[in-house]
C-alpha positions in Angstrom: 77.7 0.7 -64.2 77.8 0.9 -68.0 75.7 -2.3 -68.3 73.1 -0.9 -65.9 72.9 2.3 -67.9 72.6 0.4 -71.2 69.8 -1.8 -69.7 68.0 1.3 -68.5 68.3 3.0 -71.9 66.9 -0.2 -73.6 63.9 -0.2 -71.2 63.3 3.5 -71.8 63.4 3.0 -75.5 61.0 0.0 -75.3 58.6 2.1 -73.2 58.6 4.9 -75.7 57.9 2.3 -78.5 55.0 0.9 -76.5 53.5 4.4 -75.8 54.0 5.4 -79.4 52.1 2.3 -80.6 49.3 2.8 -78.2 49.0 6.5 -79.2 48.9 5.5 -82.8 45.9 3.2 -82.2 44.2 5.9 -80.1 44.6 8.6 -82.8 43.5 6.2 -85.6 40.3 5.3 -83.8 39.5 8.8 -82.4 37.8 10.1 -85.5 35.7 7.0 -85.9 34.6 7.1 -82.3 33.7 10.9 -82.4 31.9 10.7 -85.7 30.4 7.3 -86.4 30.1 5.6 -83.1 29.3 8.3 -80.5 25.6 8.3 -81.1 25.2 4.8 -82.5 26.8 3.1 -79.6 24.5 4.6 -77.0 21.3 3.9 -79.0 22.3 0.3 -79.9 23.7 -0.9 -76.5 21.2 -0.2 -73.8 21.8 -0.4 -70.1 20.3 -3.1 -67.9 16.8 -1.6 -68.0 15.1 1.1 -65.9 15.4 1.9 -62.3 13.1 3.7 -59.9 14.0 7.4 -59.6 11.4 9.2 -57.4 7.7 9.7 -56.6 5.9 12.9 -57.7 2.4 14.3 -57.8 0.2 13.0 -60.7 -0.5 15.5 -63.5 -3.0 15.0 -66.3 -1.5 12.9 -69.0 0.5 10.6 -66.8 0.2 6.9 -67.3 -2.2 5.6 -64.6 -0.2 2.4 -64.5 2.7 4.3 -62.8 0.5 5.4 -59.9 2.0 4.5 -56.5 -1.1 3.5 -54.6 0.6 3.3 -51.2 1.8 6.9 -51.4 -1.5 8.0 -52.9 -3.4 6.5 -50.0 -1.2 8.2 -47.4 -1.2 11.6 -49.1 -4.9 11.5 -50.2 -3.7 12.6 -53.6 -2.5 10.6 -56.6 1.2 10.2 -56.9 3.2 8.4 -59.7 6.5 6.7 -59.8 9.3 8.0 -62.1 11.9 5.8 -63.7 15.1 6.5 -65.5 17.1 4.3 -67.8 20.0 2.5 -66.1 22.9 3.2 -68.4 25.4 1.2 -66.3 26.7 -1.3 -68.8 29.6 -3.7 -68.9 31.3 -4.6 -72.2 33.7 -7.6 -72.6 36.0 -8.5 -75.4 36.9 -12.1 -75.9 40.0 -11.7 -78.0 41.7 -14.5 -79.9 45.5 -14.3 -79.7 46.3 -17.6 -81.5 49.0 -17.6 -84.2 46.6 -17.4 -87.1 46.0 -13.7 -86.2 49.5 -12.9 -87.3 48.6 -13.7 -90.9 47.8 -10.9 -93.3 48.5 -9.9 -96.9 48.1 -6.2 -96.3 47.9 -6.0 -92.5 47.9 -8.6 -89.8 44.4 -9.7 -88.8 45.4 -9.1 -85.2 46.2 -5.4 -86.0 42.9 -4.9 -87.6 41.2 -6.6 -84.7 42.9 -4.3 -82.2 41.7 -1.2 -84.1 38.1 -2.4 -84.1 38.2 -3.3 -80.4 39.8 0.0 -79.5 37.1 2.0 -81.4 34.3 0.2 -79.5 36.2 0.4 -76.2 36.6 4.2 -76.5 32.9 4.5 -77.3 32.1 2.5 -74.2 34.1 4.7 -71.8 32.7 7.8 -73.4 29.3 6.5 -72.2 30.8 5.7 -68.8 30.6 1.9 -69.3 33.0 -0.6 -67.9 35.3 -2.6 -70.3 36.9 -6.0 -69.6 39.2 -8.1 -71.7 39.7 -11.9 -72.0 42.5 -13.1 -74.2 42.6 -16.7 -75.3 44.4 -19.2 -77.6 43.7 -22.9 -76.8 43.1 -21.7 -73.2 42.4 -18.5 -71.4 45.8 -16.8 -71.1 44.9 -13.4 -69.7 41.8 -11.9 -68.0 41.5 -8.2 -67.1 38.3 -7.4 -65.0 36.1 -4.6 -66.3 36.7 -1.0 -65.2 35.9 2.5 -66.4 38.1 5.2 -67.7 40.5 6.1 -70.5 43.6 4.9 -68.6 42.1 1.5 -68.3 41.3 1.2 -72.0 44.8 2.3 -72.9 46.2 -0.5 -70.7 43.9 -3.0 -72.5 45.2 -1.8 -75.9 48.7 -2.3 -74.5 47.8 -5.9 -73.5 46.4 -6.6 -77.0 49.4 -5.1 -78.7 52.2 -6.7 -76.7 51.0 -9.7 -74.9 52.9 -12.8 -76.2 50.7 -15.8 -76.5 52.1 -19.0 -75.0 50.1 -21.2 -77.4 49.5 -21.2 -81.1 46.2 -23.0 -81.6 42.6 -21.9 -80.9 39.9 -23.3 -78.5 36.9 -21.1 -78.4 35.1 -23.6 -76.3 37.5 -22.9 -73.4 37.1 -19.1 -73.7 33.3 -19.3 -73.7 33.3 -21.8 -70.8 35.5 -19.4 -68.8 33.2 -16.4 -69.7 30.0 -18.2 -68.6 31.6 -18.7 -65.1 32.9 -15.2 -64.5 30.3 -12.9 -66.3 27.3 -12.9 -64.0 25.5 -9.6 -64.7 24.0 -8.9 -68.1 26.7 -7.6 -70.4 27.6 -7.0 -74.0 30.2 -9.5 -75.2 32.3 -9.2 -78.4 33.8 -12.4 -79.5 36.8 -11.4 -81.7 38.4 -14.2 -83.7 39.1 -15.7 -87.2 37.3 -18.8 -85.9 39.9 -21.3 -87.2 39.1 -23.7 -84.4 39.4 -27.5 -84.8 38.7 -28.2 -81.2 35.5 -29.5 -79.6 32.1 -27.9 -80.4 31.6 -24.6 -78.7 27.9 -24.1 -79.6 26.7 -25.2 -76.1 28.5 -22.3 -74.3 27.6 -19.9 -77.1 24.0 -20.7 -76.4 24.4 -20.2 -72.7 26.1 -16.8 -73.1 23.5 -15.7 -75.6 20.6 -16.4 -73.2 22.2 -14.2 -70.5 24.0 -11.5 -72.6 24.1 -9.6 -75.8 26.7 -11.4 -77.9 28.3 -10.1 -81.1 30.8 -12.0 -83.2 33.6 -10.2 -85.1 35.0 -12.5 -87.7 38.5 -11.4 -88.9 39.6 -12.6 -92.3 42.2 -11.9 -94.9 41.5 -11.7 -98.7 44.1 -14.5 -99.3 42.0 -16.8 -97.2 39.3 -16.6 -99.9 41.3 -15.9 -103.1 44.9 -17.0 -103.9 46.6 -15.2 -106.9 47.9 -17.3 -109.8 51.7 -17.3 -109.1 52.7 -20.9 -109.8 53.8 -23.3 -107.1 53.8 -21.9 -103.5 54.1 -23.4 -100.1 51.3 -22.8 -97.7 51.8 -23.1 -93.9 49.2 -23.3 -91.2 50.2 -20.6 -88.7 48.8 -22.6 -85.8 49.9 -26.2 -86.5 53.0 -25.5 -88.7 51.7 -27.9 -91.3 53.1 -27.1 -94.8 51.7 -28.0 -98.2 52.9 -27.3 -101.7 50.2 -26.2 -104.1 50.0 -25.2 -107.7 48.1 -21.9 -108.1 48.3 -22.3 -111.9 45.7 -25.1 -111.5 42.3 -23.6 -112.1 40.6 -26.5 -110.4 42.6 -25.9 -107.2 41.8 -22.2 -107.1 38.1 -23.0 -107.7 38.0 -25.6 -105.0 39.9 -23.4 -102.6 37.5 -20.5 -103.0 34.4 -22.7 -102.8 35.7 -24.4 -99.6 36.5 -21.0 -98.0 33.1 -19.6 -98.8 31.4 -22.7 -97.6 33.1 -22.6 -94.2 32.3 -19.0 -93.8 28.7 -19.6 -94.7 28.5 -22.4 -92.1 29.9 -20.0 -89.5 27.3 -17.3 -90.4 24.5 -19.9 -90.1 25.9 -21.0 -86.7 25.6 -17.5 -85.3 22.3 -16.8 -87.1 20.7 -19.9 -85.5 21.8 -18.6 -82.1 20.4 -15.1 -82.8 23.9 -13.6 -82.8 25.0 -10.8 -85.1 28.3 -11.5 -87.0 30.5 -8.8 -88.5 33.0 -10.0 -91.0 36.0 -7.7 -91.5 38.9 -8.3 -93.9 42.3 -7.2 -92.6 43.7 -4.1 -94.1 40.3 -2.9 -95.3 38.2 -0.1 -93.7 35.9 -1.4 -91.0 33.9 1.7 -90.4 31.3 1.0 -93.1 30.6 -2.6 -92.0 30.5 -1.5 -88.3 28.0 1.3 -89.2 25.8 -1.2 -91.1 25.8 -3.5 -88.1 24.8 -0.7 -85.8 22.1 0.5 -88.1 20.7 -3.0 -88.5 20.5 -3.5 -84.8 19.0 -0.1 -84.2 16.3 -0.8 -86.9 15.5 -4.1 -85.3 15.2 -2.6 -81.8 12.8 0.1 -83.1 10.2 -2.5 -84.4 
């Protein structure tokens, strides 16, 4: 009996901990959603287009191209078609849960990624859009179909916070291939990763997704992946492969080469998305992401208004 009570208490405490973590993310992102994203989200991410609403009598000033000639002939008076924007939108998050997301000098990259995703998810449900989640490492590990509502988004945040990945490495190719099979209707797709992927080339499926959907890449990085402080000999370990290497951070040539290589790889990634016509947002873990997100939305809004 005592063992059963103890188990129950442990489960209750764990539930409280989970709810507390989810609530913390919700509170942290609420201000951003209400202030920065509420209007921007709706103007940047349009629905699937326009749909027919009704037919009404023509009034001077109406576009003659909207005249419904069949109804006009029957009624012996000009009638026009009215259309409304179809706001119904589906937003997917392809979320990298490989081991490299656990790295962070100030905050884990994964934690920053969850906060960004949560902000956009809450903006989506505020506009009555559906939200879906696909979590991947070197294979797709969890897929949650899109639904509406706050309760659904809170359950997605729980998944991102507490799901334990079965694999350490990354294979974006597999995630994109899976997404092309299951996402049929036009959607907005956020690809969230640090893009440390040594697997086969994923550009083919990136191109397929882009032709059908609005794809945005969110590139999570940490400052120590670009700049290592001068602290003498340190041992670096690859989170995904476990490979370790001893380096001398007192060596100016090593620091210079390390920084140049990191910047080169990131520039290559930027060019890859640019060639596909995909916006990329780079966010460093532990740093504020509201300004970069706002710049991205403003850039897209300006482009759409041309």
